[in-house]
N, CA, C and O atoms as a Tinker XYZ file with bonds, in Angstrom:
   464  protein
     1  N     86.255000  194.269000  144.824000    73     2
     2  CA    86.204000  193.433000  146.006000    64     1     3
     3  C     86.519000  191.987000  145.613000    63     2     4     5
     4  O     85.922000  191.449000  144.681000    81     3
     5  N     87.436000  191.377000  146.309000    73     3     6
     6  CA    87.770000  189.979000  146.082000    64     5     7
     7  C     87.490000  189.194000  147.352000    63     6     8     9
     8  O     87.808000  189.634000  148.457000    81     7
     9  N     86.900000  188.046000  147.177000    73     7    10
    10  CA    86.651000  187.136000  148.292000    64     9    11
    11  C     87.261000  185.790000  147.932000    63    10    12    13
    12  O     87.616000  185.542000  146.780000    81    11
    13  N     87.375000  184.944000  148.914000    73    11    14
    14  CA    87.939000  183.623000  148.648000    64    13    15
    15  C     86.959000  182.723000  147.909000    63    14    16    17
    16  O     87.348000  182.018000  146.978000    81    15
    17  N     85.679000  182.741000  148.316000    73    15    18
    18  CA    84.698000  181.817000  147.751000    64    17    19
    19  C     83.422000  182.558000  147.365000    63    18    20    21
    20  O     82.865000  183.316000  148.159000    81    19
    21  N     82.976000  182.330000  146.155000    73    19    22
    22  CA    81.662000  182.794000  145.702000    64    21    23
    23  C     80.725000  181.598000  145.690000    63    22    24    25
    24  O     81.020000  180.566000  145.085000    81    23
    25  N     79.608000  181.748000  146.357000    73    23    26
    26  CA    78.579000  180.708000  146.381000    64    25    27
    27  C     77.460000  181.181000  145.473000    63    26    28    29
    28  O     76.853000  182.223000  145.720000    81    27
    29  N     77.186000  180.427000  144.435000    73    27    30
    30  CA    76.138000  180.808000  143.488000    64    29    31
    31  C     74.938000  179.907000  143.720000    63    30    32    33
    32  O     75.024000  178.681000  143.640000    81    31
    33  N     73.806000  180.559000  144.014000    73    31    34
    34  CA    72.577000  179.839000  144.316000    64    33    35
    35  C     71.519000  180.283000  143.322000    63    34    36    37
    36  O     71.047000  181.419000  143.377000    81    35
    37  N     71.143000  179.390000  142.409000    73    35    38
    38  CA    70.065000  179.677000  141.468000    64    37    39
    39  C     68.749000  179.254000  142.115000    63    38    40    41
    40  O     68.651000  178.176000  142.700000    81    39
    41  N     67.752000  180.106000  142.003000    73    39    42
    42  CA    66.470000  179.821000  142.635000    64    41    43
    43  C     65.318000  180.086000  141.673000    63    42    44    45
    44  O     65.308000  181.075000  140.940000    81    43
    45  N     64.358000  179.184000  141.695000    73    43    46
    46  CA    63.112000  179.405000  140.959000    64    45    47
    47  C     61.967000  178.802000  141.771000    63    46    48    49
    48  O     61.852000  177.582000  141.890000    81    47
    49  N     61.130000  179.664000  142.323000    73    47    50
    50  CA    59.923000  179.244000  143.071000    64    49    51
    51  C     60.221000  178.170000  144.115000    63    50    52    53
    52  O     59.524000  177.159000  144.200000    81    51
    53  N     61.248000  178.400000  144.891000    73    51    54
    54  CA    61.635000  177.404000  145.881000    64    53    55
    55  C     61.587000  177.977000  147.296000    63    54    56    57
    56  O     62.429000  177.650000  148.132000    81    55
    57  N     60.609000  178.822000  147.556000    73    55    58
    58  CA    60.531000  179.484000  148.862000    64    57    59
    59  C     60.392000  178.498000  150.015000    63    58    60    61
    60  O     60.762000  178.816000  151.145000    81    59
    61  N     59.871000  177.322000  149.751000    73    59    62
    62  CA    59.667000  176.332000  150.807000    64    61    63
    63  C     60.986000  175.926000  151.471000    63    62    64    65
    64  O     61.008000  175.659000  152.673000    81    63
    65  N     62.070000  175.874000  150.720000    73    63    66
    66  CA    63.361000  175.416000  151.219000    64    65    67
    67  C     64.419000  176.514000  151.272000    63    66    68    69
    68  O     65.469000  176.329000  151.887000    81    67
    69  N     64.161000  177.633000  150.649000    73    67    70
    70  CA    65.174000  178.669000  150.468000    64    69    71
    71  C     65.694000  179.238000  151.782000    63    70    72    73
    72  O     66.897000  179.459000  151.914000    81    71
    73  N     64.833000  179.478000  152.742000    73    71    74
    74  CA    65.257000  180.038000  154.021000    64    73    75
    75  C     66.283000  179.125000  154.693000    63    74    76    77
    76  O     67.305000  179.605000  155.184000    81    75
    77  N     66.025000  177.825000  154.721000    73    75    78
    78  CA    66.973000  176.876000  155.319000    64    77    79
    79  C     68.298000  176.863000  154.566000    63    78    80    81
    80  O     69.365000  176.781000  155.175000    81    79
    81  N     68.229000  176.943000  153.255000    73    79    82
    82  CA    69.438000  176.975000  152.439000    64    81    83
    83  C     70.297000  178.186000  152.801000    63    82    84    85
    84  O     71.492000  178.052000  153.065000    81    83
    85  N     69.685000  179.358000  152.812000    73    83    86
    86  CA    70.429000  180.583000  153.079000    64    85    87
    87  C     70.921000  180.642000  154.526000    63    86    88    89
    88  O     71.993000  181.189000  154.789000    81    87
    89  N     70.163000  180.094000  155.454000    73    87    90
    90  CA    70.638000  180.014000  156.847000    64    89    91
    91  C     71.893000  179.162000  156.927000    63    90    92    93
    92  O     72.832000  179.508000  157.643000    81    91
    93  N     71.918000  178.053000  156.200000    73    91    94
    94  CA    73.099000  177.183000  156.237000    64    93    95
    95  C     74.330000  177.894000  155.685000    63    94    96    97
    96  O     75.447000  177.649000  156.139000    81    95
    97  N     74.129000  178.765000  154.717000    73    95    98
    98  CA    75.241000  179.552000  154.183000    64    97    99
    99  C     75.685000  180.586000  155.216000    63    98   100   101
   100  O     76.883000  180.765000  155.437000    81    99
   101  N     74.746000  181.255000  155.839000    73    99   102
   102  CA    75.092000  182.314000  156.799000    64   101   103
   103  C     75.815000  181.781000  158.031000    63   102   104   105
   104  O     76.514000  182.538000  158.705000    81   103
   105  N     75.664000  180.508000  158.335000    73   103   106
   106  CA    76.281000  179.919000  159.526000    64   105   107
   107  C     77.652000  179.282000  159.256000    63   106   108   109
   108  O     78.144000  178.514000  160.083000    81   107
   109  N     78.258000  179.586000  158.136000    73   107   110
   110  CA    79.557000  179.003000  157.814000    64   109   111
   111  C     80.636000  179.479000  158.782000    63   110   112   113
   112  O     80.670000  180.654000  159.149000    81   111
   113  N     81.512000  178.574000  159.192000    73   111   114
   114  CA    82.631000  178.936000  160.062000    64   113   115
   115  C     83.699000  179.703000  159.291000    63   114   116   117
   116  O     84.460000  180.469000  159.883000    81   115
   117  N     83.761000  179.509000  158.003000    73   115   118
   118  CA    84.665000  180.232000  157.109000    64   117   119
   119  C     83.950000  181.514000  156.691000    63   118   120   121
   120  O     82.838000  181.450000  156.167000    81   119
   121  N     84.559000  182.667000  156.908000    73   119   122
   122  CA    83.838000  183.935000  156.752000    64   121   123
   123  C     84.080000  184.659000  155.430000    63   122   124   125
   124  O     83.329000  185.576000  155.096000    81   123
   125  N     85.098000  184.279000  154.675000    73   123   126
   126  CA    85.456000  185.045000  153.476000    64   125   127
   127  C     84.723000  184.521000  152.239000    63   126   128   129
   128  O     85.318000  183.884000  151.370000    81   127
   129  N     83.435000  184.801000  152.182000    73   127   130
   130  CA    82.589000  184.330000  151.083000    64   129   131
   131  C     81.593000  185.410000  150.689000    63   130   132   133
   132  O     81.355000  186.369000  151.422000    81   131
   133  N     81.027000  185.222000  149.521000    73   131   134
   134  CA    79.867000  185.987000  149.074000    64   133   135
   135  C     78.862000  184.986000  148.542000    63   134   136   137
   136  O     79.237000  183.963000  147.971000    81   135
   137  N     77.587000  185.280000  148.729000    73   135   138
   138  CA    76.532000  184.415000  148.201000    64   137   139
   139  C     75.743000  185.227000  147.184000    63   138   140   141
   140  O     75.110000  186.228000  147.520000    81   139
   141  N     75.792000  184.784000  145.954000    73   139   142
   142  CA    75.065000  185.434000  144.872000    64   141   143
   143  C     73.842000  184.577000  144.593000    63   142   144   145
   144  O     73.951000  183.469000  144.070000    81   143
   145  N     72.683000  185.099000  144.946000    73   143   146
   146  CA    71.435000  184.366000  144.752000    64   145   147
   147  C     70.764000  184.929000  143.510000    63   146   148   149
   148  O     70.368000  186.093000  143.471000    81   147
   149  N     70.645000  184.083000  142.503000    73   147   150
   150  CA    70.019000  184.492000  141.254000    64   149   151
   151  C     68.597000  183.961000  141.253000    63   150   152   153
   152  O     68.366000  182.757000  141.138000    81   151
   153  N     67.644000  184.885000  141.383000    73   151   154
   154  CA    66.244000  184.473000  141.327000    64   153   155
   155  C     65.816000  184.496000  139.872000    63   154   156   157
   156  O     65.879000  185.531000  139.209000    81   155
   157  N     65.389000  183.366000  139.393000    73   155   158
   158  CA    65.107000  183.172000  137.969000    64   157   159
   159  C     63.622000  183.360000  137.654000    63   158   160   161
   160  O     62.978000  182.480000  137.083000    81   159
   161  N     63.092000  184.527000  138.040000    73   159   162
   162  CA    61.715000  184.860000  137.698000    64   161   163
   163  C     60.664000  184.214000  138.585000    63   162   164   165
   164  O     59.573000  183.891000  138.115000    81   163
   165  N     60.976000  184.021000  139.863000    73   163   166
   166  CA    60.028000  183.370000  140.775000    64   165   167
   167  C     58.746000  184.175000  140.946000    63   166   168   169
   168  O     58.749000  185.405000  140.886000    81   167
   169  N     57.644000  183.446000  141.160000    73   167   170
   170  CA    56.349000  184.094000  141.418000    64   169   171
   171  C     55.880000  183.824000  142.850000    63   170   172   173
   172  O     54.764000  184.196000  143.216000    81   171
   173  N     56.727000  183.179000  143.662000    73   171   174
   174  CA    56.380000  182.916000  145.062000    64   173   175
   175  C     57.065000  183.977000  145.943000    63   174   176   177
   176  O     57.416000  185.050000  145.452000    81   175
   177  N     57.251000  183.690000  147.207000    73   175   178
   178  CA    57.833000  184.666000  148.135000    64   177   179
   179  C     59.364000  184.592000  148.196000    63   178   180   181
   180  O     59.964000  185.117000  149.134000    81   179
   181  N     59.991000  183.963000  147.232000    73   179   182
   182  CA    61.448000  183.794000  147.242000    64   181   183
   183  C     62.199000  185.114000  147.348000    63   182   184   185
   184  O     63.142000  185.225000  148.131000    81   183
   185  N     61.801000  186.100000  146.581000    73   183   186
   186  CA    62.519000  187.379000  146.572000    64   185   187
   187  C     62.464000  188.042000  147.945000    63   186   188   189
   188  O     63.445000  188.651000  148.371000    81   187
   189  N     61.346000  187.936000  148.635000    73   187   190
   190  CA    61.245000  188.493000  149.987000    64   189   191
   191  C     62.228000  187.804000  150.936000    63   190   192   193
   192  O     62.869000  188.462000  151.755000    81   191
   193  N     62.342000  186.502000  150.824000    73   191   194
   194  CA    63.274000  185.739000  151.671000    64   193   195
   195  C     64.713000  186.157000  151.380000    63   194   196   197
   196  O     65.498000  186.386000  152.300000    81   195
   197  N     65.051000  186.254000  150.110000    73   195   198
   198  CA    66.410000  186.647000  149.726000    64   197   199
   199  C     66.707000  188.070000  150.200000    63   198   200   201
   200  O     67.777000  188.324000  150.752000    81   199
   201  N     65.780000  188.989000  149.991000    73   199   202
   202  CA    65.983000  190.376000  150.436000    64   201   203
   203  C     66.191000  190.459000  151.938000    63   202   204   205
   204  O     66.962000  191.293000  152.412000    81   203
   205  N     65.518000  189.611000  152.688000    73   203   206
   206  CA    65.697000  189.582000  154.138000    64   205   207
   207  C     67.143000  189.234000  154.496000    63   206   208   209
   208  O     67.738000  189.873000  155.364000    81   207
   209  N     67.701000  188.238000  153.840000    73   207   210
   210  CA    69.092000  187.872000  154.098000    64   209   211
   211  C     70.041000  188.970000  153.640000    63   210   212   213
   212  O     71.030000  189.254000  154.315000    81   211
   213  N     69.751000  189.588000  152.502000    73   211   214
   214  CA    70.592000  190.680000  152.001000    64   213   215
   215  C     70.618000  191.853000  152.974000    63   214   216   217
   216  O     71.652000  192.500000  153.139000    81   215
   217  N     69.499000  192.125000  153.609000    73   215   218
   218  CA    69.444000  193.248000  154.548000    64   217   219
   219  C     70.156000  192.939000  155.861000    63   218   220   221
   220  O     70.560000  193.858000  156.573000    81   219
   221  N     70.313000  191.671000  156.185000    73   219   222
   222  CA    70.966000  191.277000  157.436000    64   221   223
   223  C     72.455000  191.005000  157.281000    63   222   224   225
   224  O     73.198000  191.086000  158.259000    81   223
   225  N     72.903000  190.685000  156.080000    73   223   226
   226  CA    74.297000  190.285000  155.870000    64   225   227
   227  C     74.743000  190.786000  154.498000    63   226   228   229
   228  O     74.196000  190.376000  153.474000    81   227
   229  N     75.728000  191.665000  154.483000    73   227   230
   230  CA    76.173000  192.293000  153.233000    64   229   231
   231  C     76.885000  191.327000  152.292000    63   230   232   233
   232  O     77.234000  191.699000  151.172000    81   231
   233  N     77.103000  190.098000  152.735000    73   231   234
   234  CA    77.731000  189.107000  151.845000    64   233   235
   235  C     76.723000  188.430000  150.924000    63   234   236   237
   236  O     77.112000  187.692000  150.019000    81   235
   237  N     75.431000  188.675000  151.146000    73   235   238
   238  CA    74.382000  188.144000  150.272000    64   237   239
   239  C     74.019000  189.181000  149.218000    63   238   240   241
   240  O     73.862000  190.365000  149.518000    81   239
   241  N     73.889000  188.719000  147.983000    73   239   242
   242  CA    73.507000  189.580000  146.866000    64   241   243
   243  C     72.363000  188.926000  146.105000    63   242   244   245
   244  O     72.330000  187.706000  145.939000    81   243
   245  N     71.441000  189.735000  145.651000    73   243   246
   246  CA    70.319000  189.246000  144.839000    64   245   247
   247  C     70.455000  189.779000  143.425000    63   246   248   249
   248  O     70.667000  190.972000  143.205000    81   247
   249  N     70.330000  188.876000  142.482000    73   247   250
   250  CA    70.195000  189.234000  141.071000    64   249   251
   251  C     68.883000  188.630000  140.614000    63   250   252   253
   252  O     68.635000  187.444000  140.832000    81   251
   253  N     68.041000  189.432000  139.982000    73   251   254
   254  CA    66.721000  188.957000  139.550000    64   253   255
   255  C     66.614000  188.906000  138.037000    63   254   256   257
   256  O     66.968000  189.855000  137.338000    81   255
   257  N     66.124000  187.788000  137.549000    73   255   258
   258  CA    65.698000  187.692000  136.158000    64   257   259
   259  C     64.205000  188.017000  136.129000    63   258   260   261
   260  O     63.459000  187.596000  137.014000    81   259
   261  N     63.779000  188.747000  135.138000    73   259   262
   262  CA    62.358000  189.102000  135.039000    64   261   263
   263  C     61.489000  187.904000  134.692000    63   262   264   265
   264  O     60.325000  187.826000  135.085000    81   263
   265  N     62.075000  186.971000  133.949000    73   263   266
   266  CA    61.324000  185.762000  133.586000    64   265   267
   267  C     62.248000  184.557000  133.747000    63   266   268   269
   268  O     63.472000  184.687000  133.761000    81   267
   269  N     61.642000  183.403000  133.866000    73   267   270
   270  CA    62.400000  182.177000  134.035000    64   269   271
   271  C     63.183000  181.875000  132.772000    63   270   272   273
   272  O     62.622000  181.806000  131.678000    81   271
   273  N     64.498000  181.694000  132.936000    73   271   274
   274  CA    65.370000  181.435000  131.796000    64   273   275
   275  C     66.117000  180.115000  131.925000    63   274   276   277
   276  O     66.841000  179.720000  131.011000    81   275
   277  N     65.947000  179.433000  133.051000    73   275   278
   278  CA    66.559000  178.119000  133.217000    64   277   279
   279  C     67.787000  178.142000  134.107000    63   278   280   281
   280  O     68.430000  179.174000  134.297000    81   279
   281  N     68.092000  176.972000  134.646000    73   279   282
   282  CA    69.174000  176.817000  135.608000    64   281   283
   283  C     70.528000  177.248000  135.056000    63   282   284   285
   284  O     71.265000  177.969000  135.728000    81   283
   285  N     70.862000  176.822000  133.856000    73   283   286
   286  CA    72.196000  177.140000  133.323000    64   285   287
   287  C     72.363000  178.642000  133.108000    63   286   288   289
   288  O     73.442000  179.179000  133.358000    81   287
   289  N     71.330000  179.324000  132.654000    73   287   290
   290  CA    71.410000  180.780000  132.474000    64   289   291
   291  C     71.553000  181.465000  133.827000    63   290   292   293
   292  O     72.340000  182.401000  133.967000    81   291
   293  N     70.795000  181.005000  134.830000    73   291   294
   294  CA    70.894000  181.586000  136.171000    64   293   295
   295  C     72.299000  181.389000  136.746000    63   294   296   297
   296  O     72.868000  182.315000  137.325000    81   295
   297  N     72.848000  180.210000  136.591000    73   295   298
   298  CA    74.205000  179.962000  137.094000    64   297   299
   299  C     75.232000  180.807000  136.359000    63   298   300   301
   300  O     76.151000  181.337000  136.983000    81   299
   301  N     75.094000  180.944000  135.051000    73   299   302
   302  CA    76.019000  181.774000  134.291000    64   301   303
   303  C     75.909000  183.243000  134.692000    63   302   304   305
   304  O     76.913000  183.955000  134.713000    81   303
   305  N     74.707000  183.698000  135.009000    73   303   306
   306  CA    74.531000  185.063000  135.515000    64   305   307
   307  C     75.312000  185.228000  136.814000    63   306   308   309
   308  O     75.999000  186.231000  137.008000    81   307
   309  N     75.206000  184.251000  137.693000    73   307   310
   310  CA    75.958000  184.290000  138.941000    64   309   311
   311  C     77.459000  184.280000  138.722000    63   310   312   313
   312  O     78.193000  185.001000  139.398000    81   311
   313  N     77.921000  183.464000  137.778000    73   311   314
   314  CA    79.359000  183.414000  137.472000    64   313   315
   315  C     79.885000  184.766000  137.008000    63   314   316   317
   316  O     80.986000  185.167000  137.383000    81   315
   317  N     79.109000  185.466000  136.201000    73   315   318
   318  CA    79.535000  186.779000  135.703000    64   317   319
   319  C     79.671000  187.795000  136.833000    63   318   320   321
   320  O     80.473000  188.724000  136.735000    81   319
   321  N     78.903000  187.629000  137.893000    73   319   322
   322  CA    78.933000  188.570000  139.017000    64   321   323
   323  C     79.910000  188.158000  140.114000    63   322   324   325
   324  O     80.175000  188.943000  141.024000    81   323
   325  N     80.442000  186.956000  140.044000    73   323   326
   326  CA    81.276000  186.405000  141.122000    64   325   327
   327  C     82.622000  187.120000  141.217000    63   326   328   329
   328  O     83.225000  187.493000  140.211000    81   327
   329  N     83.072000  187.297000  142.458000    73   327   330
   330  CA    84.363000  187.907000  142.742000    64   329   331
   331  C     85.335000  186.937000  143.407000    63   330   332   333
   332  O     86.473000  187.306000  143.696000    81   331
   333  N     84.908000  185.725000  143.648000    73   331   334
   334  CA    85.707000  184.773000  144.409000    64   333   335
   335  C     86.817000  184.121000  143.616000    63   334   336   337
   336  O     86.736000  183.967000  142.397000    81   335
   337  N     87.848000  183.743000  144.336000    73   335   338
   338  CA    88.924000  182.953000  143.745000    64   337   339
   339  C     88.396000  181.569000  143.392000    63   338   340   341
   340  O     88.784000  180.978000  142.385000    81   339
   341  N     87.495000  181.059000  144.248000    73   339   342
   342  CA    86.854000  179.772000  144.030000    64   341   343
   343  C     85.343000  179.984000  143.957000    63   342   344   345
   344  O     84.807000  180.927000  144.538000    81   343
   345  N     84.672000  179.097000  143.238000    73   343   346
   346  CA    83.216000  179.180000  143.070000    64   345   347
   347  C     82.608000  177.826000  143.388000    63   346   348   349
   348  O     83.120000  176.786000  142.974000    81   347
   349  N     81.512000  177.855000  144.128000    73   347   350
   350  CA    80.728000  176.633000  144.307000    64   349   351
   351  C     79.285000  176.949000  143.940000    63   350   352   353
   352  O     78.825000  178.082000  144.081000    81   351
   353  N     78.592000  175.941000  143.476000    73   351   354
   354  CA    77.170000  176.048000  143.184000    64   353   355
   355  C     76.409000  175.316000  144.270000    63   354   356   357
   356  O     76.784000  174.216000  144.677000    81   355
   357  N     75.338000  175.935000  144.735000    73   355   358
   358  CA    74.482000  175.335000  145.744000    64   357   359
   359  C     73.045000  175.433000  145.245000    63   358   360   361
   360  O     72.592000  176.508000  144.853000    81   359
   361  N     72.341000  174.329000  145.260000    73   359   362
   362  CA    70.930000  174.364000  144.876000    64   361   363
   363  C     70.118000  175.000000  145.996000    63   362   364   365
   364  O     70.449000  174.847000  147.172000    81   363
   365  N     69.068000  175.705000  145.637000    73   363   366
   366  CA    68.289000  176.459000  146.623000    64   365   367
   367  C     67.453000  175.574000  147.536000    63   366   368   369
   368  O     66.824000  176.076000  148.468000    81   367
   369  N     67.434000  174.287000  147.293000    73   367   370
   370  CA    66.736000  173.374000  148.210000    64   369   371
   371  C     67.729000  172.508000  148.992000    63   370   372   373
   372  O     67.343000  171.498000  149.581000    81   371
   373  N     68.999000  172.899000  148.997000    73   371   374
   374  CA    70.030000  172.171000  149.718000    64   373   375
   375  C     70.582000  173.009000  150.865000    63   374   376   377
   376  O     70.500000  174.237000  150.851000    81   375
   377  N     71.138000  172.332000  151.845000    73   375   378
   378  CA    71.818000  172.979000  152.960000    64   377   379
   379  C     73.241000  172.439000  153.014000    63   378   380   381
   380  O     73.508000  171.316000  152.585000    81   379
   381  N     74.151000  173.252000  153.548000    73   379   382
   382  CA    75.527000  172.799000  153.683000    64   381   383
   383  C     75.932000  172.828000  155.156000    63   382   384   385
   384  O     75.449000  173.639000  155.946000    81   383
   385  N     76.822000  171.928000  155.482000    73   383   386
   386  CA    77.364000  171.817000  156.828000    64   385   387
   387  C     78.072000  173.116000  157.202000    63   386   388   389
   388  O     78.680000  173.740000  156.333000    81   387
   389  N     78.015000  173.548000  158.465000    73   387   390
   390  CA    78.659000  174.799000  158.873000    64   389   391
   391  C     80.159000  174.871000  158.596000    63   390   392   393
   392  O     80.719000  175.964000  158.507000    81   391
   393  N     80.808000  173.733000  158.460000    73   391   394
   394  CA    82.245000  173.716000  158.179000    64   393   395
   395  C     82.567000  173.386000  156.725000    63   394   396   397
   396  O     83.731000  173.170000  156.387000    81   395
   397  N     81.574000  173.346000  155.877000    73   395   398
   398  CA    81.785000  172.926000  154.481000    64   397   399
   399  C     82.768000  173.830000  153.749000    63   398   400   401
   400  O     83.707000  173.333000  153.127000    81   399
   401  N     82.574000  175.139000  153.808000    73   399   402
   402  CA    83.477000  176.036000  153.080000    64   401   403
   403  C     84.893000  175.983000  153.638000    63   402   404   405
   404  O     85.859000  176.026000  152.877000    81   403
   405  N     85.025000  175.890000  154.948000    73   403   406
   406  CA    86.357000  175.808000  155.561000    64   405   407
   407  C     87.096000  174.567000  155.069000    63   406   408   409
   408  O     88.276000  174.634000  154.724000    81   407
   409  N     86.406000  173.451000  155.041000    73   407   410
   410  CA    87.046000  172.210000  154.591000    64   409   411
   411  C     87.394000  172.265000  153.108000    63   410   412   413
   412  O     88.487000  171.863000  152.707000    81   411
   413  N     86.472000  172.759000  152.301000    73   411   414
   414  CA    86.744000  172.864000  150.868000    64   413   415
   415  C     87.912000  173.804000  150.591000    63   414   416   417
   416  O     88.785000  173.506000  149.776000    81   415
   417  N     87.913000  174.938000  151.277000    73   415   418
   418  CA    88.992000  175.904000  151.066000    64   417   419
   419  C     90.325000  175.333000  151.534000    63   418   420   421
   420  O     91.328000  175.450000  150.829000    81   419
   421  N     90.348000  174.728000  152.696000    73   419   422
   422  CA    91.584000  174.127000  153.200000    64   421   423
   423  C     92.109000  173.067000  152.238000    63   422   424   425
   424  O     93.309000  173.009000  151.970000    81   423
   425  N     91.218000  172.234000  151.722000    73   423   426
   426  CA    91.640000  171.190000  150.782000    64   425   427
   427  C     92.152000  171.776000  149.475000    63   426   428   429
   428  O     93.051000  171.208000  148.855000    81   427
   429  N     91.602000  172.890000  149.052000    73   427   430
   430  CA    92.026000  173.472000  147.778000    64   429   431
   431  C     93.328000  174.250000  147.894000    63   430   432   433
   432  O     94.013000  174.455000  146.892000    81   431
   433  N     93.681000  174.688000  149.101000    73   431   434
   434  CA    94.889000  175.491000  149.260000    64   433   435
   435  C     96.041000  174.726000  149.915000    63   434   436   437
   436  O     97.162000  175.233000  149.968000    81   435
   437  N     95.785000  173.537000  150.404000    73   435   438
   438  CA    96.833000  172.731000  151.027000    64   437   439
   439  C     97.633000  171.996000  149.971000    63   438   440   441
   440  O     97.087000  171.575000  148.952000    81   439
   441  N     98.935000  171.840000  150.213000    73   439   442
   442  CA    99.721000  171.058000  149.237000    64   441   443
   443  C     99.241000  169.615000  149.229000    63   442   444   445
   444  O     98.827000  169.090000  150.263000    81   443
   445  N     99.293000  168.978000  148.080000    73   443   446
   446  CA    98.867000  167.584000  148.006000    64   445   447
   447  C     99.784000  166.678000  148.815000    63   446   448   449
   448  O    100.968000  166.965000  148.989000    81   447
   449  N     99.232000  165.604000  149.296000    73   447   450
   450  CA   100.004000  164.611000  150.040000    64   449   451
   451  C    100.246000  163.427000  149.112000    63   450   452   453
   452  O     99.310000  162.814000  148.599000    81   451
   453  N    101.509000  163.125000  148.913000    73   451   454
   454  CA   101.870000  161.993000  148.065000    64   453   455
   455  C    102.405000  160.877000  148.949000    63   454   456   457
   456  O    103.288000  161.095000  149.778000    81   455
   457  N    101.878000  159.717000  148.767000    73   455   458
   458  CA   102.354000  158.547000  149.498000    64   457   459
   459  C    102.847000  157.509000  148.512000    63   458   460   461
   460  O    102.194000  157.226000  147.507000    81   459
   461  N    103.977000  156.959000  148.803000    73   459   462
   462  CA   104.537000  155.929000  147.935000    64   461   463
   463  C    104.433000  154.577000  148.579000    63   462   464
   464  O    104.856000  153.580000  147.993000    81   463
């Protein structure tokens, strides 16, 4: 399976903000994406929140680390699982504008404009 954009979201005990983050991803106007959420050994309700999104939208995927291994390891785990032509990283306490992926994709695929 190939998608245009892989969104990698590393999470560790961030259930307070995670639902809003994942909602912002699900509301994107650009539809050709996958969201790989790497839970890095959370002990809060993060996994339940992620599983809820996975059950509602097949573009969400959960990868779980048994113990906390750090942000860079979680992101690298997500990179190994990514199928997208392009990859973006999103922190689990951040939200993105509904048109963010569309604008990023359009900018990355449009020919450059040169002005003299």
